[in-house]
C-alpha positions as CSV (number, residue, x, y, z in Angstrom):
1,M,100.0,84.1,66.9
2,P,101.7,81.6,69.2
3,E,99.9,80.8,72.4
4,A,101.1,79.8,75.8
5,M,100.4,76.1,76.2
6,N,101.2,73.1,78.4
7,D,103.8,70.6,77.2
8,I,102.5,67.6,75.3
9,L,103.6,64.1,76.5
10,L,103.5,61.6,73.7
11,T,103.7,58.1,75.1
12,A,105.0,55.2,73.0
13,R,104.0,51.6,73.4
14,G,105.7,48.3,72.8
15,V,109.2,48.6,74.2
16,E,111.4,45.7,73.3
17,I,114.7,45.3,75.2
18,A,117.5,42.9,74.3
19,A,121.0,42.3,75.7
20,G,124.3,41.8,73.8
21,A,125.8,45.1,72.8
22,K,129.1,46.5,74.3
23,Q,127.6,49.9,74.7
24,P,124.0,50.2,75.9
25,T,122.0,51.9,73.1
26,V,118.4,53.0,72.7
27,S,116.2,53.3,69.6
28,I,112.7,54.8,69.9
29,L,109.9,55.1,67.3
30,A,108.5,57.9,69.4
31,Y,105.6,58.9,67.2
32,S,104.0,57.2,64.2
33,G,102.6,60.4,62.6
34,G,98.9,59.7,63.1
35,L,96.2,60.6,65.6
36,M,96.8,59.9,69.3
37,N,94.8,60.3,72.4
38,V,97.0,62.4,74.7
39,P,96.0,63.0,78.4
40,G,95.2,66.7,78.9
41,W,94.9,67.3,75.1
42,G,92.5,64.7,73.8
43,T,92.9,63.6,70.2
44,L,96.0,65.2,68.7
45,A,98.5,65.1,65.8
46,I,101.9,66.8,65.4
47,D,103.3,68.2,62.1
48,L,106.7,66.6,62.1
49,A,107.9,68.8,59.2
50,S,107.9,71.9,61.4
51,L,108.9,70.2,64.7
52,D,112.2,71.7,66.1
53,L,114.3,68.6,67.0
54,G,117.3,70.6,68.3
55,G,120.6,68.9,69.0
56,Q,121.2,66.2,71.6
57,V,118.0,65.0,73.2
58,R,117.9,64.0,76.9
59,I,116.7,60.5,77.8
60,L,115.2,60.4,81.3
61,A,113.5,58.0,83.6
62,D,109.8,58.9,84.3
63,H,110.5,62.6,83.3
64,D,112.9,63.0,86.2
65,A,115.1,65.9,85.1
66,S,117.5,65.6,88.0
67,I,120.9,64.0,87.7
68,N,119.5,60.8,89.3
69,G,116.9,60.5,86.6
70,I,119.3,60.6,83.6
71,V,119.3,57.5,81.5
72,G,121.3,58.8,78.5
73,Q,121.2,61.0,75.5
74,G,120.4,60.7,71.8
75,K,119.4,62.4,68.6
76,A,115.9,62.7,67.0
77,E,115.1,62.4,63.4
78,A,111.8,62.9,61.5
79,R,111.7,60.6,58.5
80,D,108.9,59.1,56.4
81,G,106.3,60.9,58.5
82,R,107.6,59.3,61.8
83,L,109.6,60.5,64.7
84,R,112.6,58.4,65.7
85,V,115.1,58.9,68.6
86,T,118.4,56.9,68.8
87,G,121.1,57.3,71.4
88,T,123.2,55.7,74.2
89,V,122.3,54.6,77.7
90,S,124.6,55.6,80.6
91,S,126.1,52.9,82.7
92,T,126.7,55.1,85.7
93,T,123.3,56.4,87.0
94,E,121.0,54.3,89.1
95,A,118.1,55.1,86.7
96,A,120.0,53.7,83.7
97,K,121.1,50.6,85.6
98,R,117.5,49.8,86.6
99,V,116.3,50.3,83.0
100,V,119.0,48.0,81.6
101,E,118.5,45.4,84.3
102,L,114.7,45.3,83.8
103,A,115.4,45.1,80.1
104,K,117.6,42.0,80.6
105,N,114.8,40.4,82.7
106,G,112.3,40.8,79.8
107,F,110.3,43.9,81.0
108,E,108.6,45.6,78.1
109,F,109.3,49.3,78.4
110,Q,107.5,52.2,76.8
111,A,108.6,55.7,76.2
112,S,107.2,59.2,76.7
113,V,108.2,62.1,74.5
114,G,107.9,65.6,75.8
115,V,107.0,68.2,73.1
116,E,106.6,71.9,73.8
117,P,103.8,73.2,71.5
118,V,104.4,76.6,69.9
119,E,101.4,76.9,67.6
120,H,98.3,74.7,67.3
121,V,94.9,74.8,65.5
122,K,91.7,72.9,66.0
123,V,90.6,70.7,63.1
124,K,86.8,70.4,63.0
125,P,85.0,67.0,62.8
126,G,84.9,65.6,59.3
127,E,87.7,67.8,58.0
128,K,90.8,66.3,56.4
129,V,94.3,67.6,56.5
130,E,97.5,66.5,54.8
131,V,100.3,66.0,57.4
132,N,103.2,63.5,57.9
133,N,102.8,62.0,54.4
134,R,99.2,61.0,55.1
135,T,95.6,62.3,55.1
136,L,94.2,62.6,58.6
137,S,90.4,62.7,59.0
138,A,89.0,64.5,62.1
139,P,86.8,62.2,64.2
140,E,83.7,63.4,66.1
141,G,84.9,66.1,68.4
142,G,87.7,67.1,66.0
143,F,91.4,67.0,67.0
144,T,94.2,69.4,67.7
145,L,97.0,69.8,65.1
146,V,100.3,71.1,66.5
147,K,101.7,73.1,63.6
148,R,104.9,74.1,65.3
149,G,106.6,72.6,68.4
150,K,109.9,71.8,70.1
151,L,111.2,68.4,71.2
152,R,112.1,68.7,74.9
153,E,113.1,65.2,76.2
154,V,112.4,61.5,76.0
155,S,111.6,59.4,79.0
156,I,111.6,55.6,79.6
157,V,108.3,54.8,81.3
158,S,105.9,51.9,82.0
159,M,102.8,53.1,80.2
160,G,102.0,54.3,76.6
161,C,99.2,55.3,74.4
162,D,100.4,55.1,70.7
163,D,100.0,51.4,69.7
164,R,101.9,52.1,66.5
165,T,105.2,53.1,68.2
166,A,108.0,51.1,69.6
167,V,111.2,51.3,71.6
168,A,114.2,49.0,71.4
169,I,117.2,49.0,73.9
170,A,120.4,47.0,73.4
171,A,122.0,46.6,76.8
172,S,125.5,45.5,77.8
173,K,125.9,42.5,80.0
174,G,128.7,43.8,82.1
175,G,128.3,44.7,85.8
176,D,126.0,43.5,88.5
177,M,122.9,45.6,88.1
178,R,120.3,43.4,89.8
179,I,117.6,45.2,91.7
180,D,115.4,44.3,94.6
181,E,112.2,43.0,92.9
182,E,110.4,42.8,96.2
183,K,111.1,46.5,96.8
184,V,109.7,47.4,93.4
185,R,106.6,45.4,94.1
186,A,106.3,47.1,97.6
187,E,106.6,50.5,96.0
188,E,103.9,49.7,93.5
189,R,101.6,48.5,96.3
190,E,102.2,51.7,98.2
191,R,101.5,53.8,95.1
192,I,98.2,52.1,94.5
193,A,97.2,52.4,98.2
194,N,97.9,56.1,98.0
195,I,95.7,56.4,95.0
196,E,92.9,54.5,96.7
197,A,93.1,56.8,99.7
198,F,93.0,59.9,97.6
199,C,89.9,58.7,95.7
200,G,88.1,57.1,98.6
201,G,84.8,58.5,100.1
202,D,81.5,59.7,98.7
203,W,82.1,62.0,95.7
204,G,78.4,62.4,94.9
205,R,77.6,63.6,91.4
206,D,81.4,63.5,90.6
207,A,81.8,59.8,91.4
208,D,82.1,58.8,87.8
209,K,84.7,61.5,87.2
210,V,86.7,60.4,90.2
211,A,86.5,56.8,89.2
212,D,87.9,57.6,85.8
213,L,90.8,59.6,87.4
214,K,91.5,56.7,89.7
215,A,91.7,54.2,86.8
216,R,94.0,56.6,84.9
217,A,96.3,57.1,87.9
218,I,96.5,53.3,88.6
219,A,97.3,52.7,84.9
220,G,100.0,55.4,85.1
221,E,98.5,57.8,82.7
222,I,98.6,60.6,85.3
223,G,100.9,61.0,88.3
224,Q,99.9,61.4,91.9
225,E,100.6,65.2,91.8
226,E,98.3,65.6,88.8
227,L,95.7,63.4,90.4
228,S,95.7,65.5,93.6
229,A,95.3,68.7,91.5
230,K,92.4,67.4,89.6
231,L,90.7,66.1,92.8
232,L,91.2,69.5,94.4
233,A,89.6,71.2,91.4
234,I,86.6,68.9,91.7
235,I,86.2,69.8,95.4
236,R,86.4,73.5,94.6
237,A,83.9,73.2,91.8
238,A,81.4,71.4,94.2
239,R,81.4,74.3,96.7
240,P,78.1,76.3,96.6
241,Q,78.4,79.6,94.7
242,M,75.9,82.4,94.1
243,G,73.9,81.6,90.9
244,E,75.8,78.3,90.6
245,V,75.0,76.3,87.5
246,K,75.2,72.6,88.2
247,S,77.8,70.7,86.1
248,V,75.9,68.3,83.9
249,L,78.2,68.3,80.9
250,R,79.1,65.0,79.2
251,D,81.6,64.3,76.5
252,P,82.0,65.9,74.2
253,E,81.5,69.1,76.3
254,P,81.2,71.7,73.5
255,R,78.1,69.9,72.1
256,V,76.2,70.4,75.3
257,I,77.2,74.1,75.6
258,E,76.4,74.5,71.9
259,A,73.0,72.9,72.3
260,A,72.2,75.1,75.3
261,L,73.3,78.2,73.4
262,L,71.1,77.4,70.4
263,M,68.1,76.8,72.6
264,R,68.8,80.0,74.6
265,L,68.6,81.8,71.2
266,G,65.3,80.1,70.4
267,H,66.6,77.5,67.9
268,E,65.7,74.3,69.6
269,E,64.7,72.6,66.4
270,L,68.0,73.4,64.8
271,A,69.8,72.1,67.9
272,E,68.0,68.8,67.9
273,K,68.5,68.4,64.2
274,T,72.2,69.0,64.2
275,L,73.3,67.9,67.7
276,G,70.8,65.2,68.7
277,E,68.3,64.9,71.6
278,R,70.9,63.7,74.1
279,A,73.0,66.9,73.8
280,C,69.9,69.0,74.0
281,E,68.7,67.2,77.1
282,Y,72.0,67.8,78.9
283,G,71.8,71.4,77.6
284,R,68.4,71.8,79.3
285,R,69.8,70.4,82.5
286,L,72.5,73.0,82.4
287,G,69.9,75.6,83.3
288,A,71.9,78.6,82.0
289,A,69.8,81.8,82.2
290,H,72.7,84.2,81.4
291,M,75.8,84.2,79.3
292,L,77.8,84.3,82.5
293,D,76.3,81.0,83.5
294,F,77.8,79.4,80.4
295,C,81.2,80.9,81.3
296,R,81.0,79.5,84.8
297,A,79.9,76.1,83.6
298,C,82.8,75.8,81.2
299,L,85.3,76.9,83.9
300,E,84.0,74.5,86.4
301,E,84.0,71.6,84.0
302,D,87.7,72.4,83.2
303,G,88.4,72.3,86.9
304,A,89.5,75.9,86.9
305,D,88.8,78.5,89.6
306,V,85.9,80.8,88.7
307,P,86.9,84.5,89.0
308,R,84.6,86.7,91.0
309,G,84.7,89.7,88.5
310,R,82.4,89.4,85.5
311,M,85.0,90.6,83.0
312,E,87.7,88.3,84.5
313,M,85.2,85.4,84.3
314,V,84.5,86.0,80.6
315,K,88.2,86.3,79.8
316,A,89.0,83.0,81.7
317,A,86.0,81.2,80.0
318,M,87.1,82.2,76.5
319,S,90.5,80.6,77.3
320,T,88.8,77.2,77.9
321,Y,88.2,74.7,75.1
322,S,84.5,74.3,75.5
323,L,83.1,77.8,75.2
324,P,85.0,79.1,72.2
325,V,84.3,75.9,70.3
326,A,80.6,76.0,71.2
327,L,80.3,79.7,70.3
328,G,82.1,79.1,67.0
329,N,79.9,76.1,66.1
330,V,76.8,78.1,67.0
331,A,77.9,81.0,64.8
332,N,78.7,78.4,62.0
333,K,75.2,76.8,62.3
334,L,73.4,80.1,62.3
335,L,75.5,81.4,59.4
336,L,75.0,78.2,57.3
337,S,71.3,78.2,58.1
338,A,70.9,81.7,56.8
339,Y,73.2,80.9,53.8
340,E,71.1,77.9,52.8
341,E,67.9,79.8,53.2
342,S,69.0,82.6,50.9
343,P,67.8,82.4,47.3
344,A,70.3,81.1,44.7
345,T,68.6,81.2,41.3
346,W,71.9,80.4,39.6
347,R,71.7,76.8,40.8
348,A,69.0,76.2,38.2
349,F,71.5,76.5,35.3
350,C,75.1,76.7,36.7
351,A,77.3,73.6,36.6
352,V,79.2,73.3,39.9
353,R,82.9,72.4,39.7
354,S,85.5,71.6,42.4
355,V,89.1,73.0,42.0
356,G,92.1,72.2,44.1
357,D,93.9,75.5,44.0
358,F,93.8,79.1,42.9
359,K,95.5,78.6,39.5
360,E,93.6,78.9,36.3
361,A,91.4,75.9,35.8
362,T,89.6,74.6,32.7
363,A,86.0,73.6,32.0
364,I,85.1,71.6,28.9
365,R,82.1,72.8,26.9
366,P,79.9,69.7,26.7
367,S,78.5,70.3,23.3
368,F,81.9,70.7,21.6
369,T,83.3,67.3,22.4
370,G,82.3,65.8,19.0
371,Q,80.8,62.6,17.9
372,L,81.9,59.0,18.2
373,E,83.1,57.6,14.9
374,P,82.9,54.0,13.5
375,V,85.9,51.8,14.1
376,A,86.7,49.2,11.4
377,P,87.6,45.6,12.6
378,G,91.1,45.8,14.0
379,G,91.2,49.6,13.3
380,E,92.4,52.4,15.5
381,L,90.3,54.9,17.4
382,K,90.8,58.5,16.2
383,H,91.9,61.1,18.6
384,G,89.6,64.0,19.5
385,S,90.7,67.4,20.8
386,V,88.8,69.6,23.2
387,G,91.6,72.1,24.0
388,E,90.1,74.9,21.8
389,H,86.6,74.2,23.2
390,A,87.5,74.8,26.8
391,T,86.7,77.7,29.2
392,G,89.4,79.0,31.5
393,F,88.5,80.3,34.9
394,R,89.9,80.8,38.4
395,I,88.6,81.2,42.0
396,D,89.3,84.0,44.5
397,T,88.8,84.3,48.3
398,F,86.0,86.5,49.8
399,G,85.6,87.0,53.5
400,K,84.9,89.1,56.6
401,L,85.4,89.0,60.4
402,L,82.6,88.3,62.9
403,S,83.5,89.6,66.4
404,I,81.9,89.6,69.9
405,D,83.0,92.3,72.4
406,R,83.5,90.8,75.8
407,R,81.0,93.5,77.1
408,D,78.3,91.9,75.0
409,L,79.0,88.6,76.8
410,V,78.9,90.2,80.2
411,N,75.6,92.1,79.2
412,D,74.1,88.8,77.8
413,D,73.6,90.5,74.4
414,L,73.6,87.3,72.3
415,S,71.1,88.7,69.9
416,L,73.8,90.9,68.3
417,F,75.9,87.7,67.9
418,E,73.0,85.9,66.3
419,D,72.0,88.7,64.0
420,T,75.5,89.2,62.8
421,A,76.1,85.5,62.1
422,R,72.9,85.2,60.1
423,A,73.6,88.4,58.2
424,M,77.0,87.1,57.2
425,G,75.5,83.9,56.0
426,K,73.1,85.8,53.8
427,A,76.0,88.0,52.6
428,A,78.0,85.0,51.6
429,M,75.3,83.7,49.3
430,R,74.7,87.2,48.0
431,K,78.3,87.4,47.0
432,V,78.2,84.2,45.1
433,S,75.1,85.3,43.3
434,D,76.6,88.8,42.6
435,L,79.7,87.1,40.9
436,V,77.6,84.7,38.8
437,Y,75.3,87.5,37.5
438,E,78.2,89.9,37.0
439,T,79.8,87.3,34.8
440,L,76.5,86.6,32.9
441,L,75.7,90.3,32.2
442,A,79.3,91.0,31.1
443,N,78.8,88.7,28.1
444,A,82.6,88.4,27.7
445,G,83.9,87.5,24.3
446,G,80.5,87.8,22.6
447,F,79.2,84.7,24.4
448,F,75.6,85.6,23.4
449,S,75.7,86.6,19.7
450,S,74.1,86.0,16.4
451,G,77.2,84.1,15.4
452,N,76.6,81.6,18.2
453,G,72.9,81.3,17.3
454,N,71.9,82.2,20.9
455,L,70.8,85.9,20.7
456,L,67.3,87.4,19.9
457,D,67.0,91.1,19.4
458,G,64.6,93.6,18.0
459,V,61.0,94.4,18.9
460,S,59.9,90.8,18.3
461,S,62.3,89.7,21.1
462,A,60.1,91.1,23.9
463,L,58.9,88.3,26.2
464,S,55.9,86.6,24.7
465,L,54.6,83.3,23.6
466,D,56.1,83.8,20.2
467,S,59.5,85.0,21.3
468,L,59.8,82.2,23.9
469,S,58.9,79.7,21.1
470,L,61.8,81.1,19.0
471,A,64.3,80.8,21.9
472,I,63.2,77.2,22.5
473,Q,63.6,76.5,18.8
474,A,67.0,78.1,18.7
475,M,68.3,75.9,21.5
476,R,66.8,72.7,20.4
477,T,68.2,73.1,16.8
478,Q,71.8,73.7,17.9
479,R,74.2,71.6,15.9
480,D,77.9,71.1,15.8
481,A,80.3,72.0,12.9
482,E,79.5,68.6,11.2
483,G,75.8,69.2,11.4
484,N,75.1,66.8,14.2
485,D,72.2,67.6,16.5
486,L,73.3,68.2,20.1
487,D,70.0,67.4,21.8
488,I,70.1,70.3,24.2
489,V,66.9,70.7,26.1
490,P,65.7,74.1,27.5
491,V,64.9,73.9,31.2
492,T,64.8,77.3,32.8
493,L,63.4,80.7,31.9
494,L,65.3,83.5,33.8
495,V,63.7,86.9,34.0
496,P,64.0,90.2,36.0
497,P,61.2,91.1,38.4
498,E,59.8,93.5,35.8
499,L,58.9,90.5,33.5
500,S,57.8,88.1,36.2
501,V,54.1,88.6,35.7
502,Q,54.4,88.3,31.9
503,A,56.5,85.2,32.3
504,K,53.9,83.6,34.6
505,A,51.2,84.4,32.1
506,V,53.2,82.8,29.3
507,L,54.1,79.6,31.3
508,E,51.0,79.1,33.4
509,S,47.9,80.3,31.5
510,E,45.8,77.6,30.0
511,F,44.4,79.8,27.3
512,I,45.9,82.6,25.2
513,Q,43.9,85.4,23.7
514,R,44.5,85.2,19.9
515,A,43.0,86.5,16.7
516,A,39.6,85.2,15.6
517,E,39.5,81.6,14.5
518,Q,42.9,80.8,16.0
519,P,43.5,78.1,18.6
520,T,43.5,79.5,22.2
521,G,45.3,76.7,24.0
522,N,48.7,77.6,25.5
523,S,51.2,75.2,23.9
524,L,54.0,76.4,26.1
525,R,52.2,75.9,29.4
526,R,54.8,74.7,31.9
527,A,57.3,74.1,29.0
528,V,60.2,75.3,31.3
529,A,60.6,76.3,34.9
530,L,60.7,80.0,35.9
531,E,63.4,81.8,38.0
532,V,63.1,85.5,38.8
533,E,66.4,87.3,39.5
534,P,66.5,91.0,40.6
535,R,70.2,91.4,39.6
536,L,69.2,91.2,35.9
537,S,67.7,94.7,36.2
538,N,70.0,96.3,38.9
539,E,71.4,99.0,36.7
540,A,72.9,100.8,39.7
541,K,75.1,97.9,40.5
542,F,75.9,96.6,37.0
543,D,75.9,99.9,35.1
544,G,74.3,99.7,31.6
545,K,74.6,95.9,31.4
546,A,71.4,95.3,33.4
547,S,67.9,95.8,32.0
548,G,64.4,95.1,33.0
549,K,63.6,93.9,29.4
550,H,66.4,91.3,29.0
551,W,65.5,87.6,29.6
552,Y,67.3,84.3,29.2
553,L,66.6,80.6,28.4
554,F,69.0,78.0,29.8
555,A,69.5,74.2,29.6
556,A,70.1,72.1,32.7
557,P,73.3,72.6,34.8
558,S,74.8,69.4,33.2
559,A,74.9,71.3,29.9
560,A,77.1,73.9,31.6
561,P,75.9,77.2,30.2
562,L,77.8,78.7,33.1
563,V,80.1,77.2,35.8
564,T,80.5,78.1,39.4
565,A,83.6,76.7,41.1
566,F,84.5,76.2,44.7
567,L,87.8,75.3,46.4
568,N,87.9,71.5,47.1
569,G,84.1,71.5,46.4
570,V,83.3,73.3,49.7
571,Q,80.1,75.2,48.8
572,R,79.6,76.9,52.2
573,P,81.5,79.5,54.2
574,T,84.4,78.4,56.4
575,V,84.4,79.8,60.0
576,E,87.7,80.0,62.1
577,Y,87.9,81.1,65.7
578,F,90.4,83.7,67.1
579,G,90.6,84.2,70.9
580,L,91.0,87.2,73.0
581,E,94.8,86.9,72.9
582,Q,94.8,87.1,69.1
583,T,92.8,90.3,68.6
584,V,95.3,92.7,70.2
585,D,93.6,95.8,68.8
586,K,90.4,95.2,70.7
587,L,89.0,93.3,73.6
588,A,86.9,90.9,71.6
589,V,86.8,87.3,70.3
590,S,86.5,86.9,66.5
591,W,85.6,84.4,63.9
592,R,87.0,84.7,60.4
593,V,84.4,83.8,57.7
594,Y,85.5,83.2,54.2
595,M,84.7,81.4,51.0
596,D,86.8,80.5,47.9
597,F,84.8,80.5,44.6
598,G,84.6,81.8,41.1
599,A,82.3,81.8,38.0
600,A,82.6,81.8,34.2
601,L,80.6,81.5,31.0
602,C,81.0,78.0,29.5
603,D,78.9,76.6,26.7
604,P,77.1,79.2,24.5
605,R,74.9,76.5,23.0
606,A,73.2,75.8,26.3
607,G,71.8,79.3,26.7
608,V,69.8,81.9,24.8
609,R,69.6,85.6,25.5
610,S,66.8,87.9,24.4
611,A,67.4,91.7,24.3
612,G,63.6,92.2,24.8
613,E,63.6,95.3,22.6
């Protein structure tokens, strides 16, 4: 859902101005299509494919929208992943005359492009997105991707931030357009003096912040009005308040809030492991004893007024950048921690594949690829075909919503948030396991059958030293159609809980009770690893396909008895944040948790099933 947002000002560096044309013209490479550091937004990128360029674009001087500030007009074009603006420069306004005259005198101009964002998303650190004909990788702290926006205007300015952009102006030589250079220098001295006056005095703990604002103002990154507003916000935040939490946040802010939240929930070790000691130290200094303290700290750091009402404070805090990101990251870490702690017996024998979309994919059965054949001197290599020995499969999306009612935040009930996040992490792993074992038990296409040489049945197939010996023998003697040995090695014995004691006895006992005058040593001791899976006997969930007597023998995952596939290789849940404004049916903030995965039977020669009866 579109959100109300401040305009984005993209500033373009490296303005080159040359004289000679009859009609003054301007050509601007306004945006190179990559990541930029934009004041008020941080690291940002804009999807030019969905940017509304409109018709004629106004070209102004220093964003002055009055008649006196008009420089000219032009037309914007997005091509090859870049934004270009071309147009003409007026010869009548004072602003245009000054621009042309400074250009003729060799001044290197820059440009600032005003974009009204309509829809944007946060790209997490390390994630990659395809935009503007390139792949953008999110740095530490992530970046904002403007998915839809509208071009408002272009201004000729003196400062820029995108080193990969450029502006060129061709100016006419006609007319006397000289300006008073001493006046320009005097105005600049007055501007800097005003900034010095605004930022003078003792700012205490905010001295570093004020020094940074001062430097940005002198450099022209922010105007005097914006500087005054930010300084006023610092003054307001410094006023004593009941239960005030001192501002000790340091860039990147969400990491400090995130560390403090994790420690507040009792996960200090997880916080130090994932965020580092520095973020944890600042998190301790935050001294937040209640969820409202976190809300207040985020509002103060953003320079916003802190509402007196608790409900209003929570709503305002959830509209900041720091708190939603920190809560989302905490939910993600708790969820992933629970996900990784959950048992996943299928990893002992499933080959993991990465797929790029939801169309049917293909996995090759390793044992069906055939042998290498001798090649005579100067002879040709013969073609092999694996098409008929491939397994088709596809992935699907599975997900759920995690929500926090604003009343839980007011009541400081974070335990519900933690419990829900961890429960969803475990549920995600359970869903993957459910799908794998549903696929295994379904035995589609007679995967386990006497024809494939991988099925034991009858009374003699009950788990014992002898039946396991037969299963191992069946796998090790698998051969292709030409009689070539495939060298498949059994690695894992998979049993339901009902057979776990018997399986341990077979695999771990040093001696076996046999008939008189027979060897008593256990020749299969530790021959394979043991995995116990309760889904194998869950008849209520898997109908008549499950049994407490069935057991399986598998080769290593590289032999691909089964495959488990994930979209783009992401083997963990994805967590996306939705704010108060986007959950219109209830007063809550939500996180969408989802995974894209699938499973399929692959190479029948890499597995043996025993009916056990």
